[in-house]
Structure formats: structure tokens, C-alpha cells
DRENDO-1510 file (C-alpha; in Angstrom, 1 decimal, always signed):
<recs>
REC; n; res; u; v; w
REC; 1; MET; +7.1; -14.4; -1.6 .
REC; 2; LEU; +8.0; -15.6; +1.3 .
REC; 3; GLY; +6.8; -18.5; +1.3 .
REC; 4; GLY; +4.4; -18.0; +4.5 .
REC; 5; GLN; +7.4; -17.6; +5.8 .
REC; 6; ALA; +7.4; -13.8; +6.8 .
REC; 7; LYS; +6.4; -12.2; +9.7 .
REC; 8; TRP; +3.0; -10.6; +9.7 .
REC; 9; LYS; +1.0; -11.0; +6.5 .
REC; 10; MET; +0.7; -8.8; +3.4 .
REC; 11; THR; -1.0; -6.1; +3.9 .
REC; 12; ASN; -2.6; -2.3; +2.8 .
REC; 13; VAL; +0.0; +0.1; +3.8 .
REC; 14; ARG; -3.4; +2.6; +4.1 .
REC; 15; GLN; -3.0; +0.5; +8.4 .
REC; 16; LEU; -0.3; +3.3; +9.4 .
REC; 17; GLU; -1.5; +1.6; +13.9 .
REC; 18; LEU; +0.0; -1.6; +13.0 .
REC; 19; PRO; +3.9; -1.6; +13.8 .
REC; 20; GLN; +5.3; -2.4; +9.9 .
REC; 21; TRP; +3.7; +1.1; +8.8 .
REC; 22; ARG; +4.3; +2.6; +11.8 .
REC; 23; LYS; +7.9; +3.4; +11.0 .
REC; 24; LEU; +7.8; +4.8; +7.8 .
REC; 25; ALA; +5.6; +6.7; +9.1 .
REC; 26; GLU; +6.9; +8.7; +12.2 .
REC; 27; ARG; +10.0; +9.4; +9.7 .
REC; 28; PRO; +8.6; +12.6; +6.9 .
REC; 29; LYS; +12.6; +12.6; +5.2 .
REC; 30; GLY; +11.4; +8.3; +3.9 .
REC; 31; ARG; +8.8; +9.4; +2.4 .
REC; 32; CYS; +7.7; +9.9; -1.2 .
REC; 33; LEU; +4.9; +11.2; -3.6 .
REC; 34; VAL; +4.6; +8.9; -6.3 .
REC; 35; PRO; +2.0; +9.8; -9.5 .
REC; 36; LEU; -0.2; +7.6; -11.2 .
REC; 37; THR; -2.7; +7.2; -13.4 .
REC; 38; GLU; -4.9; +3.8; -12.0 .
REC; 39; PHE; -4.3; +0.6; -9.5 .
REC; 40; CYS; -6.1; -2.3; -8.5 .
REC; 41; LYS; -6.7; -4.1; -5.3 .
REC; 42; PHE; -9.4; -6.6; -4.0 .
REC; 43; THR; -12.1; -6.6; -4.5 .
REC; 44; PRO; -13.9; -7.5; -0.7 .
REC; 45; ASP; -15.0; -11.5; -2.5 .
REC; 46; LYS; -11.1; -12.5; -3.3 .
REC; 47; ARG; -11.9; -13.0; -6.2 .
REC; 48; ASP; -11.6; -9.9; -8.3 .
REC; 49; LEU; -9.6; -6.6; -8.8 .
REC; 50; GLY; -11.1; -3.1; -8.8 .
REC; 51; MET; -9.9; -1.5; -10.6 .
REC; 52; ALA; -9.4; +2.9; -9.7 .
REC; 53; SER; -10.6; +5.9; -11.9 .
REC; 54; HIS; -8.3; +7.3; -13.9 .
REC; 55; ARG; -8.5; +10.5; -13.4 .
REC; 56; SER; -4.5; +11.3; -12.5 .
REC; 57; LYS; -4.0; +10.5; -8.5 .
REC; 58; ALA; -0.6; +10.7; -6.1 .
REC; 59; ARG; +0.0; +8.0; -3.4 .
REC; 60; CYS; +3.1; +8.6; -0.2 .
REC; 61; GLY; +5.7; +6.1; -0.8 .
REC; 62; SER; +9.1; +5.2; +0.6 .
REC; 63; ARG; +12.2; +6.1; -1.0 .
</recs>
């Protein structure tokens, strides 16, 4: 979205050891649970999208 001008490449928020996500993880007051029924993400070959199961889940997010 920034035309390649971001300070870092897009990463998965599950990588909490990275500085851009560590700040969110350190402040529990700014977090929330987001209910979901499905989501997608790239498969290892970066060409196809893998679909998650249709069982209800929740993910942590920030407000």
C-alpha cells in the first residue's frame, strides 16, 4: 500500500518477536478478540491461497 516505501515488509502478526508487533503485545489494554469463521493466507509457494476451516474461531487484534 505504500508503494514499497514501508519501513519493513509485511509480516504475520503472529511473529511477536518483531518490533512492529511487540508494542501491541506489550499493551493488553489495546487488544481485543475478533470472532471469525474463515480466513485465507498464502501457501508456502506464494501462488495459492490456503483457506482455513469453517469452524468458528477468534483472533487477537488491536483496537
